[in-house]
C-alpha positions, 0 to 999 in steps of 0.5 A, a space after each residue: 333101757 341101758 344108756 348104750 341102747 339109748 345112745 344108739 337110738 339117738 344116733 340113729 335118729 340123727 342119721 335119719 335126717 337124710 331119709 326124709 322129715 316124715 320118717 325122722 318125726 315118726 322115729 322121734 315120736 316112737 322114741 318118746 313114747 318108748 323112753 319117757 316114763 309114764 308116756 303112753 303115746 306122743 306127737 311130733 309136729 313141725 311148724 314153718 312160717 306159721 303153718 304146720 308142715 308135718 305131723 307124726 303120731 304113735 296112735 291115730 287118736 293122738 293124730 286126731 287130737 292134734 288136728 282138732 287143736 289145729 282146726 280150733 286154733 286153741 289147746 296146748 299145741 297152739 299155746 306152746 307155739 305162742 309162748 315158745 316154752 313148755 306147756 303142761 296139762 297135769 289132769 285133763 279132768 280138772 283142766 279149764 284152759 282148753 275145753 274142746 281139747 280136754 273133752 276130746 282128750 278125755 274121750 280118747 283116754 288121755 289124762 295128762 300131757 306135756 308139750 315141749 318146743 324147740 326152735 328151728 330155722 323158720 319154725 319150731 318142733 313141738 314134741 307132745 307126750 300123753 299119759 293115761 294117768 293124771 299127774 304122771 307127766 310134767 315138763 320139769 320132771 321129764 328130763 328124758 323128754 326134754 333131751 329127746 326134744 333137743 335131739 329132734 330139734 338138732 335132727 331137723 336143723 341138720 336136715 334143713 342144712 343138708 337140704 339147703 346144701 343139696 339145693 346149692 350143689 344142684 344149682 351150681 351143677 346146673 350153672 356149670 352145665 348151662 353156662 356154655 350154651 348161654 355163652 354160645 347163644 349170646 355170641 349168636 345174638 351178638 353176631 345177628 343183632 350187632 349188640 354187645 354181650 350184656 344186651 344179648 343176655 338181656 334179650 335171652 332173659 326177656 324171652 325167658 320171662 315172657 314164656 316163663 321158661 329158664 334162660 338155658 331153655 331159650 339159649 338152647 333153642 337159639 343155638 339149635 335154630 342157628 345150627 339148623 340155619 348153618 346146615 341149611 346154608 351148607 346144603 344150599 352151597 353144595 347144590 
């Protein structure tokens, strides 16, 4: 593929960060299988806080191979996370480190694999590539795979930063909307209980914790109740 097209694909991969992690991982696995010479299929796996949170595979057999390793707790997928460095399996027929993995890989036509890792905030991305012929994939001889793993790591780091920014913006928006009603409820409690602002806020927080609801919900109820009392009082005066 021309380098211009590869650049386009990489840019598209980075642009997918706002479209969801699953979609981004699928694109990464597809690019690896398509772009890396002798690669017949790929997996992209995201670990966070010691657990797998996302898996994308270009073929159901490779997804099963990943699941088998995760269930057994052994195999190149587990080892690459433990080492924090690339792990290769030049020929599954001669491999003795992971008997369960090699048996399952051979039954699915996999003769070699390479597994690359990139650190992420609170976790890691593992890009696994598989070949149907022995010795055709290796961490040092697959610069394209290494570049794609780097792109994938950047993509997911950007996605994490984007999501954090979205959450912060949402929290700030909620705070701006909530503040007037909380201040109003504090004023009502200060008047009714003869307490200061800190004590009124403390009462609101205690009630929110007791009922496991937001402070703003408690404040809204206080304001609504006070408004009802005022309307009833005005009605009584008019009679």
